[in-house]
MITOR-450086 format. One record per residue (C-alpha): x, y, z; residue number from 1. Coordinates in pm, 1 decimal, decimal comma. Layout:
# residues N
u->X; v->Y; w->Z; num->NUM
...
***
This chain:
# residues 151
u->1,0; v->2,6; w->-1,0; num->1
u->127,5; v->351,1; w->-95,7; num->2
u->223,6; v->578,7; w->198,2; num->3
u->-41,9; v->866,2; w->178,9; num->4
u->215,6; v->1123,2; w->302,3; num->5
u->407,0; v->1073,3; w->-20,5; num->6
u->114,3; v->1196,6; w->-244,2; num->7
u->-113,4; v->1412,3; w->-24,6; num->8
u->-83,5; v->1781,9; w->-107,6; num->9
u->-128,0; v->2072,5; w->119,4; num->10
u->-394,2; v->2321,6; w->32,5; num->11
u->-317,1; v->2569,7; w->-242,1; num->12
u->-294,8; v->2851,4; w->9,4; num->13
u->-42,1; v->2657,9; w->221,9; num->14
u->166,0; v->2549,8; w->-84,4; num->15
u->178,1; v->2913,5; w->-194,9; num->16
u->277,4; v->3039,1; w->154,2; num->17
u->554,0; v->2782,0; w->174,9; num->18
u->678,3; v->2834,7; w->-176,4; num->19
u->671,4; v->3218,0; w->-132,5; num->20
u->882,4; v->3185,5; w->184,9; num->21
u->1124,9; v->2932,5; w->15,6; num->22
u->1168,8; v->3174,3; w->-273,6; num->23
u->1294,9; v->3442,5; w->-24,6; num->24
u->1574,9; v->3220,9; w->91,7; num->25
u->1897,5; v->3342,0; w->-60,3; num->26
u->2085,2; v->3019,3; w->43,8; num->27
u->1837,8; v->2782,8; w->-117,0; num->28
u->1855,8; v->2998,4; w->-443,4; num->29
u->2234,6; v->3012,1; w->-426,0; num->30
u->2256,4; v->2637,4; w->-385,2; num->31
u->2008,4; v->2570,2; w->-669,9; num->32
u->1756,0; v->2386,6; w->-440,0; num->33
u->1389,1; v->2358,5; w->-520,6; num->34
u->1075,3; v->2227,9; w->-343,2; num->35
u->921,3; v->1932,6; w->-517,6; num->36
u->647,6; v->1836,7; w->-269,5; num->37
u->440,6; v->2023,0; w->-13,6; num->38
u->203,2; v->1823,5; w->197,0; num->39
u->64,4; v->1849,2; w->545,6; num->40
u->358,4; v->1799,4; w->770,8; num->41
u->589,6; v->1685,9; w->495,8; num->42
u->819,6; v->1880,2; w->250,1; num->43
u->1065,5; v->1749,7; w->-13,3; num->44
u->1355,4; v->1959,9; w->-141,2; num->45
u->1578,1; v->1856,8; w->-431,2; num->46
u->1936,8; v->1976,3; w->-476,5; num->47
u->2103,6; v->1891,2; w->-807,8; num->48
u->2461,2; v->1759,2; w->-784,9; num->49
u->2694,7; v->2032,9; w->-924,0; num->50
u->3061,0; v->2118,6; w->-876,9; num->51
u->2945,6; v->2427,9; w->-672,5; num->52
u->2794,9; v->2214,9; w->-398,0; num->53
u->3059,7; v->1952,3; w->-391,8; num->54
u->3346,5; v->1886,3; w->-153,5; num->55
u->3700,1; v->1784,6; w->-232,4; num->56
u->3619,9; v->1420,2; w->-307,7; num->57
u->3329,6; v->1513,0; w->-542,4; num->58
u->3048,0; v->1426,8; w->-307,9; num->59
u->2768,5; v->1679,8; w->-224,8; num->60
u->2911,5; v->1879,5; w->66,6; num->61
u->2782,5; v->1799,4; w->419,5; num->62
u->2695,7; v->2168,4; w->463,6; num->63
u->2467,8; v->2169,6; w->150,5; num->64
u->2319,7; v->1836,2; w->263,6; num->65
u->2245,8; v->1975,3; w->606,5; num->66
u->2113,8; v->2300,6; w->476,0; num->67
u->1851,2; v->2140,9; w->259,4; num->68
u->1747,7; v->1903,0; w->531,3; num->69
u->1708,3; v->2192,3; w->777,0; num->70
u->1485,7; v->2377,5; w->523,9; num->71
u->1276,7; v->2073,2; w->456,9; num->72
u->1197,2; v->2018,8; w->811,9; num->73
u->1128,0; v->2392,0; w->877,8; num->74
u->878,0; v->2401,8; w->588,5; num->75
u->717,8; v->2079,0; w->696,7; num->76
u->652,7; v->2239,6; w->1027,8; num->77
u->517,3; v->2558,0; w->861,1; num->78
u->254,2; v->2356,9; w->674,7; num->79
u->80,2; v->2281,8; w->1002,1; num->80
u->89,8; v->2627,2; w->1150,9; num->81
u->-166,4; v->2915,2; w->1122,4; num->82
u->-95,2; v->3177,5; w->863,8; num->83
u->12,8; v->3432,0; w->1130,4; num->84
u->300,4; v->3213,9; w->1248,0; num->85
u->651,4; v->3133,8; w->1128,9; num->86
u->924,0; v->2877,1; w->1255,5; num->87
u->1289,8; v->2904,4; w->1334,0; num->88
u->1515,4; v->2612,5; w->1408,0; num->89
u->1614,1; v->2572,8; w->1767,7; num->90
u->1843,1; v->2272,0; w->1703,4; num->91
u->1898,3; v->1989,3; w->1472,2; num->92
u->2131,6; v->1681,7; w->1464,5; num->93
u->2222,5; v->1510,0; w->1144,9; num->94
u->2402,8; v->1185,1; w->1097,0; num->95
u->2586,9; v->1155,1; w->761,5; num->96
u->2543,9; v->788,9; w->684,4; num->97
u->2708,6; v->760,7; w->340,9; num->98
u->2871,9; v->994,4; w->93,8; num->99
u->2608,7; v->1206,7; w->-75,0; num->100
u->2632,2; v->1079,3; w->-429,8; num->101
u->2383,0; v->1079,7; w->-720,5; num->102
u->2249,0; v->1308,0; w->-981,2; num->103
u->2068,6; v->1495,1; w->-695,1; num->104
u->1990,5; v->1467,8; w->-329,7; num->105
u->1627,8; v->1471,1; w->-191,8; num->106
u->1574,8; v->1610,2; w->158,8; num->107
u->1243,2; v->1502,6; w->324,2; num->108
u->1122,0; v->1680,7; w->635,4; num->109
u->836,9; v->1511,3; w->818,6; num->110
u->674,9; v->1643,2; w->1132,1; num->111
u->687,8; v->1395,2; w->1417,4; num->112
u->503,1; v->1607,2; w->1672,3; num->113
u->354,7; v->1952,8; w->1631,8; num->114
u->310,1; v->2136,1; w->1963,4; num->115
u->184,5; v->2482,3; w->2051,0; num->116
u->543,4; v->2618,1; w->2080,2; num->117
u->779,1; v->2343,2; w->1961,2; num->118
u->765,7; v->2110,8; w->1666,5; num->119
u->986,1; v->1809,1; w->1612,0; num->120
u->1074,5; v->1682,2; w->1266,1; num->121
u->1252,3; v->1382,3; w->1126,1; num->122
u->1500,7; v->1463,3; w->845,8; num->123
u->1599,5; v->1230,3; w->580,0; num->124
u->1826,0; v->1286,8; w->281,4; num->125
u->1862,9; v->1048,0; w->-11,3; num->126
u->2110,6; v->1033,6; w->-282,3; num->127
u->1911,6; v->972,6; w->-602,4; num->128
u->2040,0; v->868,4; w->-939,2; num->129
u->1850,9; v->951,6; w->-1259,7; num->130
u->1768,5; v->578,8; w->-1308,4; num->131
u->1562,9; v->603,4; w->-978,1; num->132
u->1807,6; v->434,8; w->-742,0; num->133
u->1788,2; v->596,7; w->-402,3; num->134
u->2020,9; v->560,8; w->-100,9; num->135
u->1971,3; v->718,0; w->248,6; num->136
u->2281,2; v->931,9; w->297,2; num->137
u->2171,3; v->1135,7; w->606,8; num->138
u->1927,7; v->1109,3; w->888,2; num->139
u->1841,3; v->1352,6; w->1163,2; num->140
u->1600,4; v->1524,1; w->1396,4; num->141
u->1510,7; v->1890,3; w->1434,1; num->142
u->1334,6; v->2107,5; w->1690,5; num->143
u->1160,4; v->2420,7; w->1570,6; num->144
u->1000,0; v->2702,2; w->1765,5; num->145
u->689,6; v->2888,9; w->1655,1; num->146
u->742,2; v->3266,5; w->1621,1; num->147
u->551,6; v->3569,3; w->1507,2; num->148
u->630,5; v->3702,1; w->1161,8; num->149
u->909,0; v->3950,5; w->1138,4; num->150
u->823,0; v->4299,0; w->1009,9; num->151
***
């Protein structure tokens, strides 16, 4: 049976809010990352493999891997919050399980628990080849805090 969190889409208003916020992130634009899925409590971000995001051995750099994982979790949390709220990362831990290789990496943030103040997300990053082969390259957990929008 297919996992419904893989295909369920957030409402158009939530998708627009998340995409508009993502589009304001200079780092994600600089890295060349893009959102590929916005569902309730779940966001996928893809980062193409390019020389500009690599480290000295040719793998996608741990900093780039961590950055897209952090953003995926943050936006997953945002999908469940009222329109007048935003989130900031309080902390996250990521385990780099294998070199990040593939044609791109896909970071998936999934809300584990959404509270009134704090939200906890699971972070997973896969190395993906164009032939569809996927390998888990990083796994982590993140805590986010609900904040009022900045002016």
